[in-house]
Each structure stands twice: as structure tokens, then as C-alpha cells.
KOLTORKOL-831676 format. One record per residue: residue number from 0; residue in three letters; x, y, z of N, C-alpha, C in turn. Coordinates in nm, 2 decimals. Each point is the difference from the previous one (the first is absolute). Layout:
residues N
   k   r   n.xx   n.yy   n.zz  ca.xx  ca.yy  ca.zz   c.xx   c.yy   c.zz
 NUM ALA      X      Y      Z      X      Y      Z      X      Y      Z
...
//
This chain:
residues 282
   k   r   n.xx   n.yy   n.zz  ca.xx  ca.yy  ca.zz   c.xx   c.yy   c.zz
   0 UNK   0.08  -0.12   0.00  -0.08   0.12   0.00   0.09   0.12   0.00
   1 UNK  -0.04   0.10  -0.09   0.06   0.13   0.01  -0.03   0.06   0.13
   2 UNK   0.10   0.06   0.07  -0.03   0.07   0.12  -0.08   0.13  -0.02
   3 UNK  -0.01   0.04  -0.13  -0.08   0.12  -0.03  -0.08  -0.03  -0.12
   4 UNK  -0.12  -0.06   0.01  -0.08  -0.04  -0.11  -0.06   0.12  -0.07
   5 UNK  -0.02   0.11   0.07  -0.06   0.12  -0.06   0.09   0.12  -0.01
   6 UNK   0.07   0.00  -0.11   0.10   0.12  -0.02  -0.08   0.12  -0.05
   7 UNK  -0.11  -0.02  -0.07  -0.08   0.11  -0.05  -0.15  -0.02   0.02
   8 UNK  -0.07   0.10   0.04  -0.14  -0.01   0.03  -0.07   0.10  -0.10
   9 UNK  -0.11  -0.04  -0.05  -0.08   0.09  -0.09  -0.14   0.01   0.05
  10 UNK  -0.06   0.12  -0.02  -0.15   0.02   0.03  -0.06   0.09  -0.10
  11 UNK  -0.11  -0.04  -0.05  -0.08   0.09  -0.09  -0.07   0.10   0.08
  12 UNK   0.01   0.13  -0.03  -0.06   0.11   0.08  -0.10   0.08  -0.09
  13 UNK  -0.11   0.04   0.07  -0.09   0.09  -0.06  -0.02   0.11   0.10
  14 UNK  -0.03   0.12  -0.04  -0.02   0.11   0.09  -0.14   0.00   0.05
  15 UNK  -0.02  -0.10   0.09  -0.13  -0.02   0.06   0.00   0.02   0.15
  16 UNK  -0.11  -0.01   0.07   0.00   0.01   0.15   0.10  -0.10   0.07
  17 UNK   0.02  -0.11  -0.06   0.09  -0.10   0.06   0.15   0.02  -0.03
  18 UNK   0.03   0.10  -0.07   0.14   0.02  -0.04   0.10   0.00   0.11
  19 UNK  -0.03   0.08   0.11   0.10   0.01   0.11   0.01  -0.13   0.07
  20 UNK  -0.11  -0.08   0.03   0.01  -0.12   0.06   0.08  -0.10  -0.08
  21 UNK  -0.02  -0.01  -0.13   0.07  -0.09  -0.09   0.15   0.03   0.00
  22 UNK   0.03   0.13  -0.01   0.14   0.04   0.00   0.07  -0.03   0.13
  23 UNK  -0.07   0.02   0.11   0.06  -0.03   0.13   0.03  -0.15   0.01
  24 UNK  -0.09  -0.08  -0.04   0.02  -0.15   0.00   0.11  -0.04  -0.08
  25 UNK   0.01   0.05  -0.12   0.11  -0.04  -0.10   0.13   0.05   0.05
  26 UNK   0.01   0.12   0.05   0.12   0.06   0.05   0.05  -0.07   0.13
  27 UNK  -0.09  -0.04   0.09   0.04  -0.07   0.12   0.07  -0.13  -0.04
  28 UNK  -0.07  -0.08  -0.10   0.06  -0.13  -0.04   0.13   0.02  -0.07
  29 UNK   0.02   0.11  -0.07   0.12   0.02  -0.07   0.12   0.03   0.10
  30 UNK  -0.04   0.07   0.11   0.10   0.02   0.10   0.03  -0.12   0.08
  31 UNK  -0.10  -0.08   0.03   0.02  -0.13   0.08   0.09  -0.09  -0.08
  32 UNK  -0.03  -0.01  -0.14   0.07  -0.10  -0.08   0.12   0.06  -0.07
  33 UNK   0.03   0.13   0.03   0.11   0.07  -0.06   0.00  -0.01  -0.15
  34 UNK  -0.12   0.03  -0.06  -0.02  -0.02  -0.14  -0.03   0.14  -0.06
  35 UNK   0.03   0.01  -0.14  -0.04   0.12  -0.07  -0.14   0.00  -0.03
  36 UNK  -0.07   0.11   0.01  -0.14   0.01  -0.02  -0.03   0.07  -0.14
  37 UNK  -0.08  -0.06  -0.08  -0.05   0.06  -0.13  -0.15   0.03   0.01
  38 UNK  -0.03   0.13  -0.01  -0.14   0.04   0.00  -0.04   0.01  -0.15
  39 UNK  -0.10  -0.08  -0.04  -0.04  -0.01  -0.14  -0.14   0.07  -0.01
  40 UNK   0.00   0.11  -0.08  -0.12   0.08  -0.02  -0.04  -0.01  -0.15
  41 UNK  -0.12  -0.05  -0.02  -0.05  -0.01  -0.14  -0.06   0.13  -0.04
  42 UNK   0.08   0.08  -0.06  -0.04   0.14  -0.04   0.12   0.08  -0.03
  43 UNK  -0.03   0.13  -0.04   0.11   0.09  -0.03   0.06   0.06   0.12
  44 UNK   0.13   0.04  -0.01   0.07   0.06   0.11  -0.04   0.15   0.02
  45 UNK   0.01   0.05   0.12  -0.02   0.14   0.02   0.07   0.04   0.13
  46 UNK   0.03   0.13   0.01   0.08   0.04   0.12  -0.09  -0.01   0.12
  47 UNK  -0.13   0.02  -0.01  -0.09  -0.01   0.11   0.00  -0.14   0.06
  48 UNK   0.00  -0.10  -0.09  -0.01  -0.14   0.04   0.13  -0.03   0.08
  49 UNK   0.12   0.04  -0.06   0.13  -0.03   0.06   0.01   0.06   0.14
  50 UNK  -0.05   0.13   0.00   0.00   0.07   0.13  -0.08  -0.07   0.11
  51 UNK  -0.12  -0.04  -0.04  -0.09  -0.07   0.09   0.06  -0.13   0.06
  52 UNK   0.07  -0.07  -0.09   0.07  -0.13   0.04   0.11   0.04   0.10
  53 UNK   0.08   0.10  -0.03   0.11   0.04   0.08  -0.04   0.04   0.14
  54 UNK  -0.12   0.07   0.01  -0.05   0.05   0.13  -0.04  -0.12   0.08
  55 UNK  -0.06  -0.10  -0.06  -0.05  -0.12   0.08   0.13  -0.08   0.05
  56 UNK   0.09  -0.02  -0.10   0.12  -0.09   0.03   0.11   0.07   0.08
  57 UNK  -0.02   0.13   0.03   0.10   0.07   0.08   0.02  -0.06   0.14
  58 UNK  -0.11  -0.06   0.05   0.01  -0.07   0.13   0.11  -0.11   0.00
  59 UNK   0.03  -0.06  -0.11   0.09  -0.11  -0.01   0.14   0.04  -0.04
  60 UNK   0.02   0.14  -0.01   0.13   0.05  -0.04   0.11  -0.05   0.10
  61 UNK  -0.03   0.00   0.13   0.09  -0.03   0.11   0.04  -0.15  -0.01
  62 UNK  -0.09  -0.08  -0.07   0.03  -0.15  -0.01   0.08  -0.03  -0.13
  63 UNK   0.04   0.11  -0.07   0.07  -0.01  -0.13  -0.07  -0.08  -0.10
  64 UNK  -0.13   0.02  -0.01  -0.09  -0.07  -0.10   0.05   0.04  -0.14
  65 UNK   0.03  -0.11  -0.08   0.05   0.02  -0.14  -0.12  -0.03  -0.09
  66 UNK  -0.05   0.10  -0.07  -0.12  -0.02  -0.08   0.01   0.07  -0.14
  67 UNK  -0.07  -0.05  -0.09  -0.01   0.06  -0.14  -0.14   0.00  -0.04
  68 UNK  -0.04   0.11  -0.07  -0.14   0.01  -0.05   0.00  -0.03  -0.15
  69 UNK  -0.09  -0.09  -0.04  -0.01  -0.03  -0.15  -0.13   0.04  -0.05
  70 UNK   0.00   0.09  -0.09  -0.13   0.05  -0.07   0.00  -0.06  -0.13
  71 UNK  -0.12  -0.07  -0.03  -0.01  -0.06  -0.13  -0.15  -0.01  -0.04
  72 UNK  -0.04   0.04  -0.12  -0.14   0.00  -0.04  -0.03  -0.14  -0.07
  73 UNK  -0.12  -0.04   0.00  -0.04  -0.12  -0.06  -0.10  -0.08   0.08
  74 UNK  -0.02  -0.13  -0.04  -0.08  -0.09   0.08   0.06  -0.03   0.13
  75 UNK  -0.08   0.02   0.11   0.06  -0.02   0.14   0.07  -0.13   0.02
  76 UNK  -0.06  -0.11  -0.05   0.06  -0.13   0.02   0.13  -0.01  -0.08
  77 UNK   0.00   0.04  -0.12   0.12  -0.01  -0.08   0.11   0.09   0.05
  78 UNK  -0.03   0.12   0.05   0.09   0.10   0.05   0.07  -0.06   0.12
  79 UNK  -0.08  -0.05   0.10   0.06  -0.05   0.12   0.08  -0.13  -0.02
  80 UNK  -0.04  -0.08  -0.09   0.07  -0.13  -0.03   0.13   0.03  -0.07
  81 UNK   0.00   0.09  -0.10   0.12   0.03  -0.08   0.10   0.08   0.08
  82 UNK  -0.05   0.09   0.09   0.09   0.07   0.09   0.07  -0.09   0.10
  83 UNK  -0.08  -0.10   0.05   0.06  -0.10   0.09   0.11  -0.08  -0.07
  84 UNK  -0.02  -0.03  -0.12   0.11  -0.07  -0.08   0.12   0.09  -0.02
  85 UNK  -0.03   0.12  -0.04   0.11   0.09  -0.04   0.09   0.03   0.13
  86 UNK  -0.07   0.02   0.11   0.07   0.05   0.12   0.04  -0.12   0.09
  87 UNK  -0.02  -0.13  -0.06   0.03  -0.12   0.08  -0.05   0.00   0.14
  88 UNK  -0.13   0.03   0.01  -0.07   0.01   0.13  -0.02  -0.15   0.05
  89 UNK   0.04  -0.02   0.13  -0.02  -0.13   0.06  -0.13  -0.02   0.07
  90 UNK  -0.06   0.11   0.05  -0.12   0.00   0.08  -0.09   0.11  -0.05
  91 UNK  -0.12  -0.03  -0.04  -0.10   0.10  -0.05  -0.11   0.00   0.10
  92 UNK  -0.03   0.12   0.05  -0.11   0.02   0.10  -0.13   0.05  -0.07
  93 UNK  -0.11  -0.07   0.02  -0.13   0.03  -0.06  -0.10   0.01   0.11
  94 UNK  -0.10   0.09  -0.02  -0.10   0.01   0.10  -0.12  -0.08  -0.04
  95 UNK  -0.07  -0.05   0.11  -0.12  -0.08  -0.02  -0.12   0.09   0.02
  96 UNK  -0.12  -0.04  -0.04  -0.12   0.08   0.01  -0.10  -0.06   0.10
  97 UNK  -0.06   0.08   0.08  -0.10  -0.05   0.09  -0.14  -0.01  -0.07
  98 UNK  -0.06  -0.12   0.03  -0.13  -0.02  -0.06  -0.10   0.09   0.07
  99 UNK  -0.09   0.06  -0.08  -0.10   0.09   0.06  -0.08  -0.06   0.11
 100 UNK  -0.01   0.07   0.11  -0.07  -0.03   0.12   0.05  -0.13   0.07
 101 UNK   0.11  -0.06  -0.05   0.05  -0.12   0.07   0.14   0.02   0.03
 102 UNK   0.05  -0.05   0.12   0.13   0.02   0.04   0.09  -0.11  -0.06
 103 UNK  -0.01  -0.01  -0.13   0.08  -0.10  -0.08   0.07   0.07  -0.11
 104 UNK   0.12  -0.05  -0.04   0.08   0.06  -0.10   0.02  -0.10  -0.11
 105 UNK   0.01   0.06  -0.12   0.03  -0.09  -0.12   0.09   0.08  -0.09
 106 UNK   0.06  -0.07  -0.09   0.10   0.06  -0.10  -0.08   0.06  -0.11
 107 UNK   0.01   0.13  -0.02  -0.07   0.07  -0.11   0.05  -0.04  -0.13
 108 UNK  -0.07   0.03  -0.11   0.03  -0.05  -0.13   0.14   0.03  -0.05
 109 UNK   0.05   0.12   0.02   0.13   0.04  -0.04   0.11  -0.08   0.08
 110 UNK  -0.02   0.00   0.13   0.10  -0.07   0.09  -0.01  -0.15  -0.03
 111 UNK  -0.11  -0.05  -0.03  -0.02  -0.15  -0.03   0.08  -0.03  -0.13
 112 UNK  -0.01   0.08  -0.10   0.07  -0.03  -0.13   0.15   0.01   0.03
 113 UNK   0.04   0.10   0.08   0.15   0.01   0.03   0.05  -0.12   0.07
 114 UNK  -0.08  -0.04   0.10   0.03  -0.12   0.09   0.02  -0.12  -0.09
 115 UNK  -0.08  -0.02  -0.10   0.00  -0.12  -0.09   0.13   0.01  -0.09
 116 UNK   0.04   0.12  -0.04   0.10   0.01  -0.10   0.14   0.03   0.05
 117 UNK   0.01   0.06   0.12   0.13   0.05   0.05   0.10  -0.11   0.02
 118 UNK   0.13   0.03  -0.03   0.11  -0.09   0.02   0.07   0.02   0.13
 119 UNK  -0.05   0.09   0.08   0.06   0.03   0.13  -0.10  -0.03   0.11
 120 UNK   0.05   0.01   0.12  -0.09  -0.03   0.12  -0.10   0.11   0.01
 121 UNK  -0.11  -0.03   0.06  -0.11   0.10   0.01  -0.05   0.01   0.15
 122 UNK  -0.01   0.12   0.05  -0.06   0.02   0.13  -0.14   0.07  -0.02
 123 UNK  -0.10  -0.07   0.05  -0.14   0.05  -0.01  -0.03   0.06   0.14
 124 UNK  -0.03   0.13   0.00  -0.03   0.07   0.13  -0.15   0.03   0.00
 125 UNK  -0.06  -0.04   0.11  -0.15   0.02   0.02  -0.03   0.13   0.07
 126 UNK   0.09   0.05   0.08  -0.03   0.12   0.08   0.12   0.08   0.03
 127 UNK   0.05   0.07  -0.11   0.13   0.08   0.02  -0.03   0.11   0.11
 128 UNK   0.11   0.02   0.08  -0.01   0.10   0.11   0.12   0.09   0.01
 129 UNK  -0.03   0.13   0.03   0.11   0.09   0.03   0.08  -0.04   0.12
 130 UNK  -0.07  -0.04   0.11   0.06  -0.05   0.12   0.03  -0.14  -0.02
 131 UNK   0.12  -0.04   0.05   0.04  -0.14  -0.02  -0.08  -0.09   0.09
 132 UNK  -0.05  -0.11  -0.06  -0.07  -0.10   0.08   0.09  -0.12   0.01
 133 UNK   0.04  -0.04   0.11   0.10  -0.11   0.02  -0.04  -0.13  -0.06
 134 UNK   0.09  -0.07  -0.07  -0.03  -0.13  -0.06   0.05  -0.10   0.10
 135 UNK  -0.09  -0.06   0.08   0.04  -0.09   0.11  -0.01  -0.14  -0.04
 136 UNK  -0.09  -0.04  -0.09  -0.02  -0.14  -0.03   0.00  -0.02  -0.15
 137 UNK   0.09  -0.08  -0.05   0.01  -0.04  -0.14  -0.04  -0.14  -0.02
 138 UNK  -0.09  -0.03  -0.10  -0.03  -0.13  -0.04   0.06  -0.03  -0.14
 139 UNK   0.06  -0.11  -0.01   0.07  -0.03  -0.13  -0.04  -0.14  -0.04
 140 UNK  -0.02  -0.02  -0.14  -0.03  -0.14  -0.04   0.12  -0.09   0.01
 141 UNK  -0.03  -0.13   0.03   0.10  -0.10   0.01  -0.03  -0.12  -0.09
 142 UNK  -0.08   0.02  -0.10  -0.04  -0.11  -0.09   0.12  -0.06  -0.07
 143 UNK  -0.01  -0.12  -0.04   0.11  -0.07  -0.06   0.01   0.05  -0.15
 144 UNK   0.10   0.08  -0.02   0.02   0.07  -0.13   0.15   0.04  -0.01
 145 UNK   0.05   0.00  -0.12   0.14   0.04  -0.02   0.03   0.15   0.05
 146 UNK  -0.10   0.08   0.00   0.02   0.14   0.04  -0.01   0.03   0.15
 147 UNK  -0.05  -0.10   0.07  -0.04   0.02   0.14   0.12   0.03   0.09
 148 UNK   0.11  -0.06  -0.02   0.12   0.02   0.09   0.04   0.15  -0.01
 149 UNK   0.01   0.06  -0.13   0.03   0.14  -0.01  -0.10   0.09   0.06
 150 UNK  -0.13  -0.04  -0.01  -0.11   0.08   0.05   0.01   0.01   0.16
 151 UNK   0.03  -0.12   0.06   0.01   0.00   0.15   0.12   0.08   0.04
 152 UNK   0.11  -0.01  -0.07   0.12   0.08   0.03  -0.03   0.15  -0.01
 153 UNK  -0.06   0.03  -0.11  -0.04   0.15  -0.02  -0.09   0.05   0.11
 154 UNK  -0.09  -0.09   0.05  -0.10   0.04   0.10   0.08   0.03   0.13
 155 UNK   0.10  -0.08   0.03   0.08   0.02   0.12   0.08   0.13  -0.01
 156 UNK   0.05   0.03  -0.12   0.07   0.12  -0.03  -0.09   0.12   0.03
 157 UNK  -0.12   0.00  -0.05  -0.10   0.11   0.02  -0.03   0.01   0.14
 158 UNK  -0.02  -0.11   0.07  -0.03   0.00   0.15   0.11   0.07   0.07
 159 UNK   0.13  -0.03  -0.03   0.11   0.06   0.06   0.01   0.15  -0.02
 160 UNK  -0.03   0.04  -0.12   0.01   0.15  -0.03  -0.12   0.08   0.06
 161 UNK  -0.11  -0.07   0.01  -0.12   0.07   0.06  -0.02  -0.03   0.15
 162 UNK   0.10  -0.07   0.06  -0.01  -0.03   0.14  -0.13  -0.08   0.03
 163 UNK  -0.04  -0.09  -0.08  -0.12  -0.08   0.02   0.04  -0.11   0.11
 164 UNK  -0.09  -0.02   0.09   0.03  -0.10   0.11  -0.04  -0.14  -0.03
 165 UNK  -0.09  -0.02  -0.09  -0.05  -0.14  -0.02  -0.02  -0.03  -0.15
 166 UNK   0.04  -0.12  -0.03  -0.01  -0.06  -0.14  -0.07  -0.13   0.01
 167 UNK  -0.11  -0.02  -0.08  -0.07  -0.13  -0.01   0.01  -0.05  -0.14
 168 UNK   0.05  -0.12  -0.01   0.02  -0.06  -0.13  -0.11  -0.10  -0.02
 169 UNK  -0.09   0.03  -0.10  -0.12  -0.09  -0.02   0.03  -0.09  -0.11
 170 UNK  -0.02  -0.13   0.03   0.02  -0.11  -0.10  -0.14  -0.04  -0.04
 171 UNK  -0.04   0.04  -0.12  -0.13  -0.04  -0.05   0.01  -0.14  -0.06
 172 UNK  -0.08  -0.09   0.05   0.00  -0.14  -0.04  -0.14  -0.04  -0.06
 173 UNK   0.01  -0.05  -0.12  -0.13  -0.04  -0.07  -0.06  -0.12   0.08
 174 UNK  -0.14   0.01   0.01  -0.07  -0.11   0.07   0.02  -0.13  -0.07
 175 UNK   0.02   0.00  -0.14   0.02  -0.12  -0.08   0.11  -0.08   0.05
 176 UNK   0.10   0.06   0.07   0.11  -0.08   0.05  -0.03  -0.10   0.10
 177 UNK  -0.12   0.01   0.06  -0.05  -0.10   0.10  -0.08  -0.10  -0.08
 178 UNK   0.05  -0.11  -0.02  -0.06  -0.10  -0.10  -0.10  -0.09   0.07
 179 UNK  -0.04   0.03   0.12  -0.10  -0.08   0.07  -0.13   0.07   0.00
 180 UNK  -0.11  -0.08  -0.04  -0.13   0.05   0.01  -0.06  -0.03   0.14
 181 UNK  -0.04   0.11   0.07  -0.04  -0.02   0.14  -0.15  -0.04   0.00
 182 UNK  -0.02  -0.13   0.05  -0.13  -0.06   0.00  -0.04  -0.05   0.14
 183 UNK   0.11  -0.02   0.09  -0.03  -0.05   0.13   0.12   0.05   0.09
 184 UNK   0.00  -0.05   0.13   0.10   0.04   0.09   0.14  -0.05  -0.04
 185 UNK   0.00  -0.12  -0.06   0.13  -0.05  -0.04   0.06   0.08  -0.11
 186 UNK  -0.08   0.03  -0.10   0.05   0.08  -0.12   0.04   0.14   0.05
 187 UNK  -0.08   0.06   0.10   0.03   0.13   0.05   0.14   0.00   0.07
 188 UNK   0.03  -0.11   0.08   0.13  -0.01   0.06   0.11   0.00  -0.10
 189 UNK  -0.02  -0.08  -0.11   0.10  -0.02  -0.10   0.02   0.14  -0.07
 190 UNK  -0.11   0.07  -0.03   0.02   0.13  -0.06   0.08   0.10   0.09
 191 UNK  -0.03  -0.01   0.13   0.07   0.09   0.09   0.15  -0.03   0.01
 192 UNK   0.03  -0.13  -0.01   0.14  -0.05   0.01   0.07   0.06  -0.13
 193 UNK  -0.06  -0.02  -0.11   0.05   0.05  -0.13   0.03   0.16   0.01
 194 UNK  -0.10   0.07   0.05   0.01   0.14   0.02   0.12   0.04   0.08
 195 UNK   0.02  -0.07   0.12   0.11   0.03   0.09   0.13  -0.03  -0.07
 196 UNK   0.01  -0.11  -0.08   0.12  -0.03  -0.07   0.04   0.11  -0.10
 197 UNK  -0.11   0.05  -0.08   0.02   0.10  -0.10   0.05   0.13   0.07
 198 UNK  -0.06   0.03   0.12   0.04   0.12   0.07   0.14  -0.01   0.05
 199 UNK   0.04  -0.11   0.05   0.14  -0.02   0.04   0.10   0.02  -0.11
 200 UNK  -0.04  -0.06  -0.12   0.09   0.00  -0.12   0.01   0.15  -0.05
 201 UNK  -0.11   0.07   0.00   0.00   0.14  -0.04   0.08   0.09   0.09
 202 UNK  -0.02  -0.02   0.13   0.07   0.08   0.10   0.15  -0.03  -0.01
 203 UNK   0.04  -0.12  -0.02   0.14  -0.04  -0.02   0.06   0.07  -0.12
 204 UNK  -0.08   0.01  -0.11   0.05   0.07  -0.12   0.02   0.15   0.02
 205 UNK  -0.09   0.06   0.08   0.01   0.14   0.03   0.12   0.03   0.09
 206 UNK   0.01  -0.08   0.10   0.11   0.01   0.10   0.14   0.00  -0.08
 207 UNK   0.01  -0.09  -0.10   0.12  -0.01  -0.08   0.03   0.13  -0.07
 208 UNK  -0.11   0.07  -0.05   0.02   0.13  -0.07   0.04   0.10   0.10
 209 UNK  -0.06   0.00   0.11   0.03   0.11   0.11   0.15  -0.02   0.04
 210 UNK   0.05  -0.12   0.00   0.14  -0.03   0.05   0.10   0.07  -0.09
 211 UNK  -0.04   0.03  -0.13   0.09   0.06  -0.09   0.00   0.16   0.00
 212 UNK  -0.09   0.05   0.09  -0.01   0.15   0.00   0.09   0.05   0.11
 213 UNK   0.08   0.11  -0.03   0.09   0.06   0.09  -0.06   0.03   0.14
 214 UNK   0.07  -0.03   0.10  -0.06   0.02   0.14  -0.04   0.14   0.03
 215 UNK   0.06   0.10  -0.07  -0.03   0.14   0.03  -0.15   0.03  -0.04
 216 UNK  -0.06  -0.09  -0.09  -0.13   0.02  -0.05  -0.10  -0.08   0.09
 217 UNK   0.04  -0.10   0.06  -0.09  -0.09   0.08   0.01   0.03   0.15
 218 UNK   0.10   0.06   0.05   0.02   0.03   0.14  -0.12   0.09   0.05
 219 UNK  -0.04  -0.03   0.12  -0.10   0.08   0.07  -0.14   0.01  -0.08
 220 UNK  -0.02  -0.11  -0.08  -0.13   0.00  -0.07  -0.08  -0.12   0.05
 221 UNK  -0.13   0.02   0.02  -0.09  -0.11   0.03  -0.04  -0.07  -0.13
 222 UNK   0.05  -0.12  -0.02  -0.03  -0.07  -0.13  -0.10  -0.12   0.02
 223 UNK  -0.11   0.01  -0.07  -0.10  -0.10   0.01  -0.02  -0.08  -0.13
 224 UNK  -0.01  -0.13   0.00  -0.03  -0.08  -0.12  -0.15  -0.04   0.01
 225 UNK  -0.07   0.03  -0.11  -0.15  -0.03   0.01  -0.04  -0.08  -0.13
 226 UNK  -0.01  -0.13   0.01  -0.05  -0.08  -0.11  -0.15   0.02   0.00
 227 UNK  -0.06   0.02  -0.12  -0.14   0.02  -0.02  -0.05  -0.09  -0.12
 228 UNK  -0.10  -0.08   0.02  -0.06  -0.08  -0.10  -0.11   0.09  -0.07
 229 UNK   0.01   0.02  -0.13  -0.10   0.08  -0.06   0.03   0.05  -0.14
 230 UNK  -0.07   0.09  -0.05   0.02   0.05  -0.14   0.11   0.10  -0.01
 231 UNK   0.09  -0.03  -0.09   0.12   0.09  -0.02  -0.04   0.14  -0.03
 232 UNK   0.06   0.10   0.07  -0.03   0.14  -0.01  -0.10   0.04   0.09
 233 UNK  -0.12  -0.07   0.00  -0.11   0.04   0.09   0.04  -0.02   0.15
 234 UNK   0.06  -0.12   0.03   0.03  -0.04   0.14   0.10   0.10   0.06
 235 UNK   0.10   0.04  -0.07   0.10   0.09   0.06  -0.05   0.14   0.02
 236 UNK  -0.09   0.04  -0.10  -0.06   0.13   0.01  -0.09   0.01   0.12
 237 UNK  -0.08  -0.10   0.02  -0.09  -0.01   0.11   0.07   0.00   0.13
 238 UNK   0.11  -0.08   0.01   0.09   0.00   0.12   0.05   0.14   0.03
 239 UNK   0.06   0.07  -0.10   0.05   0.13   0.02  -0.10   0.10   0.05
 240 UNK  -0.13  -0.02  -0.05  -0.11   0.08   0.04  -0.04  -0.02   0.15
 241 UNK  -0.01  -0.13   0.04  -0.05  -0.03   0.13   0.11   0.03   0.11
 242 UNK   0.12  -0.01  -0.04   0.11   0.03   0.10   0.04   0.15  -0.01
 243 UNK  -0.07   0.07  -0.08   0.03   0.15  -0.01   0.15   0.03  -0.03
 244 UNK   0.05  -0.08  -0.10   0.14   0.02  -0.04   0.01   0.14  -0.06
 245 UNK   0.12   0.06   0.01   0.03   0.13  -0.06   0.05  -0.01  -0.14
 246 UNK   0.05  -0.12  -0.04   0.05  -0.02  -0.13   0.00  -0.14  -0.04
 247 UNK  -0.05  -0.03  -0.12   0.00  -0.14  -0.06   0.10   0.00  -0.11
 248 UNK   0.09  -0.10   0.01   0.11  -0.01  -0.11  -0.03  -0.13  -0.07
 249 UNK   0.00   0.02  -0.14  -0.04  -0.12  -0.08   0.10  -0.01  -0.12
 250 UNK   0.02  -0.12  -0.05   0.07  -0.03  -0.13  -0.08   0.07  -0.11
 251 UNK   0.07   0.05  -0.10  -0.06   0.04  -0.12  -0.04  -0.13  -0.07
 252 UNK  -0.12   0.00  -0.07  -0.04  -0.12  -0.07   0.09  -0.03  -0.12
 253 UNK   0.01  -0.12  -0.03   0.08  -0.04  -0.12  -0.09   0.02  -0.13
 254 UNK   0.04   0.09  -0.08  -0.09   0.03  -0.12   0.05  -0.09  -0.12
 255 UNK  -0.06  -0.12   0.00   0.04  -0.10  -0.09  -0.10  -0.02  -0.12
 256 UNK  -0.12   0.02   0.03  -0.10  -0.02  -0.11  -0.08   0.13  -0.03
 257 UNK  -0.08  -0.01  -0.10  -0.08   0.12  -0.04  -0.09   0.04   0.12
 258 UNK  -0.07  -0.11   0.06  -0.09   0.03   0.11   0.07   0.06   0.12
 259 UNK   0.12  -0.05   0.03   0.08   0.06   0.11   0.03   0.15  -0.03
 260 UNK   0.03   0.03  -0.12   0.03   0.14  -0.04  -0.12   0.08   0.01
 261 UNK  -0.11  -0.06  -0.04  -0.13   0.08   0.01  -0.04   0.03   0.14
 262 UNK   0.01  -0.10   0.09  -0.03   0.02   0.14   0.07  -0.11   0.09
 263 UNK   0.10   0.03   0.07   0.07  -0.10   0.08  -0.09  -0.05   0.11
 264 UNK  -0.06  -0.12  -0.03  -0.10  -0.05   0.09   0.04  -0.03   0.14
 265 UNK   0.13  -0.02   0.03   0.04  -0.03   0.14   0.00   0.12   0.09
 266 UNK  -0.01   0.12  -0.06  -0.01   0.12   0.09  -0.13   0.07  -0.03
 267 UNK  -0.09  -0.06  -0.07  -0.13   0.06  -0.04  -0.08   0.05   0.13
 268 UNK   0.00  -0.09   0.10  -0.07   0.04   0.12   0.06   0.12   0.07
 269 UNK   0.13   0.00   0.00   0.08   0.11   0.06  -0.03   0.13  -0.07
 270 UNK   0.00   0.00  -0.13  -0.02   0.13  -0.08  -0.14   0.05   0.01
 271 UNK  -0.10  -0.10   0.01  -0.14   0.04   0.00  -0.04   0.07   0.13
 272 UNK   0.06  -0.05   0.11  -0.04   0.05   0.13   0.13   0.00   0.09
 273 UNK   0.07   0.11   0.00   0.13   0.01   0.07  -0.03  -0.01   0.15
 274 UNK   0.07  -0.09   0.07  -0.02  -0.01   0.15   0.08   0.10   0.07
 275 UNK   0.11   0.05  -0.06   0.09   0.09   0.06   0.09   0.05  -0.11
 276 UNK   0.11   0.08   0.04   0.10   0.03  -0.11   0.06  -0.13  -0.05
 277 UNK   0.03  -0.01  -0.13   0.05  -0.12  -0.06   0.12   0.03  -0.08
 278 UNK   0.11  -0.08   0.03   0.12   0.01  -0.08   0.02  -0.13  -0.08
 279 UNK   0.00   0.02  -0.14   0.01  -0.11  -0.09   0.14   0.00  -0.06
 280 UNK   0.08  -0.10   0.03   0.14   0.00  -0.03   0.03  -0.08  -0.12
 281 UNK   0.08   0.07  -0.09   0.05  -0.07  -0.12   0.12  -0.08   0.03
//
């Protein structure tokens, strides 16, 4: 694992009521991760816009915030994606939208298209704030996948930089792995034995991954392993919601087929109803 996975951070900005909160969130993360910040505005440059951004970001001058403003006209999705490629952005911050009259958030159409097509990691924010809200509990997927080891390592890196106290690694296990049809007490006991064996195997796999992470990232952290039997994507999202996690960290889906490119089904539940802020790692 690179000890610094996010060398550059990008955020699409609009001069809306949320501008200050979005800039503060992005600037704080850039300072925590010691990353360069790119502010991407879909539109023409003007002195008034540059001045407004300087006034807001002046708070971070003492933190030696390194930032660059990119003005470009065109389709918002194309502009943000092309700028991310040109500037070699590692982490792109996108805002989620609250459903009307409901305290639920989902990925809006522009952010959803960017999430599907981006070649960098994505951070979906549901409630940007000018005042920092501590990130105390991080939930990360532990599913059996070639990307998972890097995702778990990156989650510990983020936890270290944000001073998060607790990390829960959720191992989503398909119900089909239990090959016993429960019809009576005997078959129920057999099913439970199989479940326990699968849990032990999964926990052993995750402990092996954790053993490869530098101690500076695991020290003074409460680490919990949580095997869950259920539907991939839905189970971890529900768990993050009920435990009131501050951040959910997921693998980016493998875009192998037309349908995966159209909509990555393994994170469909997450994108439709965000349980908390979500970091999708490439």
C-alpha cells in the first residue's frame, strides 16, 4: 500500500448556498491527507469568482493549503471527468442529494454518471459542514475480492489521518454458501455449524490482511470483524446505517460487462440510498 494514496483531491464546485461547506470539507481533507486540491468549476472564469473562493479558503492559509482552480465550459460530467484525468486526481469529492421530505440521500444524476465512469476514487458526501464533524467509526467491506486488501489498508490510512477510533470490517457472505436446507432441528444445527465455520474462515482471512498493515495505522484502534449473511451491497449499507457509522468504505466495482458499466449492481443499494458518507476506492 502506498502510504499516501491520495496525492491530489478534486471537487466540482458551483456558486450555490453549499459552496462554503463543500470547500471546507474538501480543504480539510486536503490538509489531513497533505494533498493538492483542485477546484473544478463548470463555467467561465471571472475575477469575482476567484475572489469569492480566496475569501472562503483564506481560513486554511495557515495550514499551507495547496490548491488550484480549474475553469472549463462544457457538459458537467465530461468536464469533471476530463479534468480528473488531466490533473491526475486520486480522489474526487461529490455531493449527494436529500430526498424531498425524507432524511435519506441518494446520488443525483450527474454524480451518478461520474461515479460510474470515473477512474479515480470517489467520496460521496451527504451532509457537508463548515464545522468539522469528527469521523469516529468507519465501516469497510471485507468481501473476498482481489481489491479488498488494498481497500482495507486504505481505510486504516484514512482512519489514522482522521483520528477515527473504530473500524468495523464487514464480511458479506452469500446465503447460498450454506448448502443445508433447514427443515428440522438436526438440519438447523448443521446449518449453524456451517455458518460458524464460514465465519471463522472469513475472520482468519481478514486477520491475515490486517497483519500486513503497518502498526502505526492499527495502533489505538478498536477493530471489529463482522460477518453478515445477506445480499451483497445491501447488507453492509444496512449495517453502516444501524450502527451510525460516519464513513462507509467500499471497493469500486469491476466494470467488466456492458451491464456492469451501465450500473454496477453490487453497489446499487448504496448509491440508491446512502447510509452515510461513502468512499468508493479504485
